[in-house]
C-alpha positions as CSV (number, residue, x, y, z in Angstrom):
1,M,122.1,105.4,104.2
2,I,118.6,103.8,103.9
3,A,117.2,102.5,100.7
4,R,113.4,102.1,100.6
5,V,112.2,99.6,98.0
6,H,108.5,99.9,97.5
7,E,106.5,96.7,97.2
8,C,105.3,95.9,93.7
9,D,101.7,95.5,92.8
10,P,100.3,92.0,93.6
11,S,99.4,91.6,89.9
12,A,103.1,91.5,89.1
13,K,104.1,89.0,91.7
14,P,106.2,86.9,92.0
15,C,109.1,89.1,91.2
16,R,112.2,87.4,89.8
17,A,115.9,88.1,89.9
18,A,117.0,89.3,86.5
19,T,120.2,87.4,86.6
20,S,118.7,84.0,87.4
21,G,115.0,84.2,86.8
22,K,114.4,82.8,90.2
23,A,111.8,84.1,92.7
24,Y,112.4,84.5,96.4
25,L,110.5,84.9,99.6
26,R,111.9,87.0,102.4
27,S,111.4,85.3,105.8
28,Y,112.9,86.6,109.0
29,D,116.6,87.2,108.2
30,G,116.9,85.0,105.1
31,D,115.8,84.8,101.4
32,F,114.3,81.5,100.3
33,E,113.7,80.4,96.8
34,L,110.0,79.8,96.1
35,S,108.8,76.3,95.2
36,Q,106.6,75.7,92.2
37,V,103.6,75.3,94.6
38,E,104.4,78.6,96.3
39,E,104.6,80.4,93.0
40,Q,101.2,79.1,92.1
41,G,99.9,80.9,95.2
42,F,101.2,84.2,94.0
43,L,99.8,83.7,90.5
44,A,96.4,82.8,92.0
45,A,96.4,86.0,94.0
46,R,96.4,88.1,90.8
47,T,92.6,87.6,90.4
48,S,89.6,87.8,92.7
49,P,89.3,84.4,94.4
50,H,86.1,82.4,94.0
51,F,87.4,79.0,95.1
52,D,84.8,78.7,97.9
53,R,82.0,78.7,95.4
54,R,83.1,75.6,93.5
55,P,81.2,72.3,93.8
56,V,82.8,69.6,95.8
57,E,83.3,66.6,93.5
58,G,81.7,63.5,94.9
59,A,79.8,65.2,97.7
60,A,76.0,65.2,98.1
61,R,73.4,66.8,100.2
62,E,73.8,64.0,102.8
63,D,77.3,65.2,103.5
64,L,76.0,68.2,105.4
65,D,75.6,68.1,109.1
66,E,71.8,68.4,109.8
67,E,72.4,69.9,113.3
68,L,74.5,72.7,111.9
69,V,72.2,73.2,108.9
70,F,69.2,73.5,111.2
71,S,71.1,76.0,113.4
72,F,72.2,78.0,110.3
73,I,68.7,78.2,108.8
74,R,67.2,79.3,112.2
75,A,69.9,82.0,112.6
76,V,69.3,83.3,109.1
77,K,65.6,83.6,109.6
78,D,66.1,85.4,112.9
79,R,68.8,87.8,111.8
80,D,67.9,88.4,108.1
81,P,64.1,87.9,107.9
82,G,63.6,90.4,105.0
83,G,66.5,89.1,102.9
84,L,67.9,85.6,102.8
85,G,65.5,84.5,105.6
86,R,62.4,85.3,103.6
87,F,62.6,82.1,101.5
88,R,60.3,79.6,103.1
89,S,61.8,76.5,101.5
90,D,64.9,75.4,103.4
91,E,66.5,74.0,100.2
92,E,66.0,77.3,98.4
93,L,67.5,79.2,101.3
94,L,70.5,76.9,101.3
95,R,70.9,77.3,97.5
96,R,70.7,81.1,97.5
97,A,73.1,81.2,100.5
98,G,75.6,79.3,98.4
99,V,75.7,76.3,100.8
100,I,74.5,74.0,98.0
101,L,74.3,74.3,94.2
102,D,71.6,73.2,91.8
103,G,70.9,69.6,92.4
104,G,71.9,69.7,96.0
105,Q,75.7,69.3,95.7
106,P,77.5,71.2,98.4
107,S,79.8,74.0,97.6
108,V,83.3,74.2,99.1
109,A,82.1,76.9,101.5
110,G,79.0,75.0,102.4
111,L,80.9,71.8,103.1
112,L,83.6,73.5,105.2
113,A,81.1,75.4,107.3
114,L,78.3,72.9,107.6
115,G,79.7,69.5,106.5
116,V,79.6,66.3,108.4
117,Y,83.3,65.6,107.8
118,P,84.9,67.9,105.2
119,Q,88.3,66.1,105.5
120,Q,86.8,63.2,103.5
121,F,87.2,65.5,100.5
122,F,89.9,67.9,101.8
123,P,92.3,65.8,104.1
124,R,94.5,68.8,105.0
125,Y,91.9,71.3,105.8
126,V,92.6,70.8,109.4
127,I,94.3,72.4,112.4
128,Q,97.7,71.0,113.4
129,A,98.2,72.0,117.0
130,A,101.2,71.3,119.2
131,A,103.1,72.7,122.2
132,E,106.8,72.8,122.4
133,S,108.5,70.5,124.9
134,R,109.5,71.9,128.3
135,P,113.0,71.9,129.8
136,G,112.0,69.3,132.3
137,D,110.5,66.9,129.8
138,P,112.1,63.4,129.3
139,A,114.8,63.2,126.6
140,G,113.3,62.6,123.2
141,V,110.0,64.5,123.8
142,R,109.6,66.6,120.8
143,A,106.1,68.1,121.4
144,R,103.3,68.2,123.9
145,N,99.6,67.8,123.3
146,Q,100.0,67.3,119.6
147,M,96.6,67.1,118.0
148,T,95.1,67.1,114.5
149,I,91.7,68.8,114.7
150,T,89.1,67.9,112.1
151,G,85.5,68.5,111.3
152,P,83.6,71.5,110.0
153,I,84.8,75.0,111.0
154,P,82.4,75.5,114.0
155,R,83.4,72.1,115.5
156,M,87.1,72.7,114.8
157,L,86.8,76.0,116.6
158,D,85.3,74.4,119.7
159,E,88.0,71.7,119.7
160,A,90.8,74.3,119.3
161,M,89.4,76.1,122.4
162,A,89.4,72.9,124.4
163,W,93.0,72.2,123.3
164,A,94.0,75.7,124.5
165,R,92.4,75.2,127.9
166,R,94.3,72.0,128.4
167,T,97.6,73.2,127.0
168,F,98.1,76.9,128.1
169,D,100.0,77.4,131.3
170,S,98.3,79.5,134.0
171,V,99.7,82.8,135.2
172,I,99.0,84.7,138.4
173,V,97.0,87.8,137.8
174,T,96.4,90.6,140.3
175,E,93.0,92.2,139.8
176,A,92.3,95.9,140.3
177,G,90.8,95.2,143.7
178,G,93.9,93.2,144.9
179,M,92.4,89.8,144.3
180,V,94.9,87.3,142.9
181,V,93.6,84.7,140.5
182,D,95.0,82.2,137.9
183,E,94.3,82.7,134.3
184,P,95.6,81.3,131.0
185,E,98.9,82.8,129.9
186,Y,97.2,84.0,126.7
187,P,93.7,85.4,126.6
188,L,91.3,82.8,125.2
189,V,89.2,85.4,123.5
190,A,92.3,86.5,121.5
191,F,93.2,82.9,120.6
192,R,89.6,82.2,119.4
193,E,89.6,85.2,117.1
194,L,92.9,84.3,115.6
195,V,91.9,80.7,115.0
196,A,88.5,81.7,113.6
197,N,90.2,84.1,111.2
198,A,92.7,81.4,110.1
199,L,89.9,78.9,109.4
200,V,87.7,81.3,107.4
201,H,90.4,83.3,105.5
202,R,92.8,80.4,104.6
203,D,93.5,80.0,100.9
204,L,91.2,77.4,99.2
205,D,93.0,77.2,95.8
206,N,94.4,73.9,94.5
207,W,98.0,74.9,95.4
208,S,97.2,75.1,99.1
209,E,95.1,71.9,99.4
210,G,98.1,70.1,101.0
211,L,98.6,72.8,103.7
212,S,96.9,73.1,107.1
213,V,96.2,75.8,109.7
214,E,99.0,75.6,112.2
215,V,99.0,76.4,116.0
216,R,102.3,76.3,117.8
217,L,102.7,77.1,121.4
218,R,106.4,77.9,121.9
219,R,108.1,78.6,125.2
220,D,108.0,82.3,124.7
221,R,105.2,82.8,122.1
222,L,102.0,81.5,120.5
223,V,101.9,81.2,116.7
224,V,98.8,80.8,114.6
225,S,99.3,80.6,110.8
226,N,97.3,79.8,107.7
227,P,98.0,79.3,104.0
228,G,97.3,82.4,102.0
229,G,98.1,86.0,102.7
230,L,95.9,89.0,103.4
231,Y,93.4,90.0,100.7
232,G,92.4,93.6,100.1
233,I,94.1,94.9,103.2
234,T,97.6,95.3,104.6
235,T,99.0,94.5,108.0
236,D,99.5,98.1,109.0
237,R,95.7,98.6,108.6
238,L,94.7,95.6,110.6
239,G,92.6,96.7,113.6
240,R,92.9,100.4,112.8
241,E,90.0,100.8,110.4
242,G,86.6,99.4,110.0
243,V,87.6,97.6,106.8
244,T,86.2,94.2,106.0
245,S,87.9,92.3,103.3
246,A,87.3,88.6,102.7
247,R,89.4,86.2,100.5
248,N,86.5,83.7,100.8
249,A,83.4,86.0,100.6
250,R,80.9,83.1,100.4
251,L,82.4,81.2,103.3
252,V,82.4,84.4,105.4
253,A,78.8,85.1,104.5
254,I,77.8,81.6,105.7
255,C,79.9,81.6,108.8
256,Q,78.5,84.8,110.2
257,H,75.3,82.9,110.7
258,V,76.9,79.6,111.9
259,R,76.9,78.8,115.7
260,T,79.4,76.6,117.4
261,P,77.8,73.4,118.8
262,D,79.4,73.6,122.3
263,T,78.7,77.3,123.2
264,G,76.2,78.5,120.6
265,A,78.5,81.4,119.8
266,R,78.9,82.9,116.3
267,V,82.0,81.7,114.4
268,I,82.6,85.2,113.2
269,E,81.0,88.7,113.3
270,A,82.2,89.9,109.8
271,L,82.4,93.4,111.3
272,A,86.2,93.8,111.3
273,S,86.1,93.6,115.1
274,G,88.3,90.6,115.5
275,I,91.7,92.2,115.5
276,P,90.7,95.1,117.8
277,I,89.4,92.4,120.2
278,V,92.7,90.7,120.1
279,G,94.5,94.0,120.8
280,S,92.3,95.1,123.6
281,S,92.4,91.6,125.3
282,L,96.2,91.5,125.2
283,A,96.4,95.0,126.6
284,E,94.0,94.2,129.3
285,A,96.1,91.1,130.2
286,G,99.3,93.2,130.2
287,L,100.8,91.4,127.2
288,P,102.6,92.9,124.2
289,P,100.7,93.7,121.1
290,A,100.2,90.9,118.5
291,K,102.6,90.8,115.6
292,F,101.2,90.0,112.1
293,I,103.4,88.8,109.2
294,D,101.9,88.7,105.7
295,A,104.2,86.6,103.4
296,A,101.6,86.6,100.6
297,I,101.2,82.8,100.6
298,R,101.1,82.5,104.4
299,F,99.7,84.7,107.1
300,T,101.1,84.5,110.6
301,A,99.9,86.0,113.9
302,I,102.3,85.9,116.9
303,L,101.4,86.5,120.6
304,N,104.4,87.0,122.9
305,R,104.2,86.1,126.6
306,S,105.0,88.4,129.4
307,D,108.4,88.4,130.9
308,G,107.4,87.7,134.5
309,P,105.2,85.1,136.2
310,Q,102.9,87.8,137.6
311,R,101.2,90.6,135.9
312,S,98.7,93.3,136.8
313,R,95.5,93.8,134.8
314,A,95.1,97.3,133.3
315,S,91.5,98.2,133.8
316,L,90.9,100.0,130.5
317,T,87.7,101.7,129.5
318,S,86.4,101.3,126.0
319,T,87.9,104.7,125.0
320,Q,91.3,103.8,126.4
321,R,91.2,100.6,124.5
322,R,90.4,102.4,121.3
323,V,93.3,104.8,121.8
324,Y,95.6,101.9,122.6
325,D,94.6,99.9,119.5
326,A,95.3,103.0,117.3
327,L,98.9,103.4,118.5
328,E,100.7,100.9,116.3
329,R,103.0,103.7,115.1
330,D,104.1,107.1,116.5
331,S,101.1,109.3,116.7
332,T,100.3,112.8,118.0
333,V,97.1,113.9,119.7
334,R,96.1,115.5,116.4
335,D,96.7,112.3,114.5
336,L,94.5,110.4,117.0
337,E,91.8,113.1,116.6
338,D,91.7,112.5,112.9
339,V,91.6,108.7,113.3
340,L,89.2,108.3,116.2
341,G,87.1,111.4,116.1
342,L,87.7,112.1,119.8
343,T,88.4,115.5,121.4
344,G,91.9,116.4,122.4
345,A,90.9,116.6,126.1
346,T,89.4,113.1,126.0
347,L,92.5,111.7,124.2
348,R,95.0,113.3,126.7
349,K,93.1,111.9,129.6
350,A,93.1,108.4,128.1
351,L,96.8,108.7,127.2
352,R,97.8,109.6,130.7
353,V,96.2,106.4,132.0
354,L,98.0,104.3,129.3
355,V,101.3,105.9,130.0
356,N,101.0,105.4,133.7
357,S,100.0,101.8,133.1
358,N,103.2,101.2,131.1
359,L,101.2,100.3,128.0
360,V,102.2,103.4,126.0
361,T,105.4,105.4,125.8
362,Q,105.5,109.2,125.4
363,Q,108.2,110.9,123.4
364,G,109.0,114.5,122.7
365,G,109.7,117.6,124.7
366,R,110.3,121.3,124.5
367,G,110.5,122.4,120.9
368,R,109.5,118.9,119.6
369,P,106.1,117.4,119.0
370,T,104.8,114.9,121.6
371,T,104.2,111.5,120.2
372,Y,102.8,108.3,121.7
373,R,103.3,104.7,120.8
374,R,102.4,101.3,122.2
375,L,105.1,99.4,124.1
């Protein structure tokens, strides 16, 4: 017998046990009583969050990084000349973008995205990164390459990528043409997307000020987590639909024009393309799909490593990647036609490649519908 208990509306959370009045959080295989701080996270989620628009007490215009500000203004004028970029005064542009408020005081979003050192005001708005010790490490070694990454979001993102290049093990990859090369065990593009999402979508309410974004490299998996759950979307819709939903709308609007200092790349696209990129890069590298856990007050992304030391790269076309990304659950060809808008013939051709590449499993048979699902 299976009992399905539907999730209650977020406006009613946290739920409490009638016998004790206590609220619990389900995590893995246990139930854990919520702390008062965690309960505040649920209560804050009942209304639309505007915490990124608040002024930063004690901060001034001088607390913004002029290099990042210049890059931001130039990007806005290039990409949005008829909208935000039409304001000739830099100060007016920054004010209307929500970077600064009347009088020049930075907003929370402005300081996190373009600040000189946001941790002066928010000490725990950092990335805590560490790798698990290896079997051959000396006794007493608890972690490797432990690092606290600070600074504004674009500089933290660059530092996180540098940490990953130093820390990730290399794996042997056989290319389609037979060439054997060494590559990081996890695709760097997937890691970048997950860290950028964690930095931009973390909760900014008072209850979470003592919590950081965490990156943990375990022996069998990579874990990226941030305080605050998903907002306006559920895990089963991540990467399946072109839905953009931002907990920190002002911060997202600013960061889509911000460039990282080391590479000049955008921090985010704000086009709901990040999770599909994660999925396609993992599939291309022959790794299992990412697992996402939304615990309402913490969001976690998990990448699992491959079982063997050598893997073959699946040379997927853009159509094959779209089909692969859509197969989070059992789907028929008709289901995929409705979701992707592709013809049955195109889908069957892509599915044959995915099945032969051991990326998708096919189930069904005579008298039963044929379904497909990612491995």
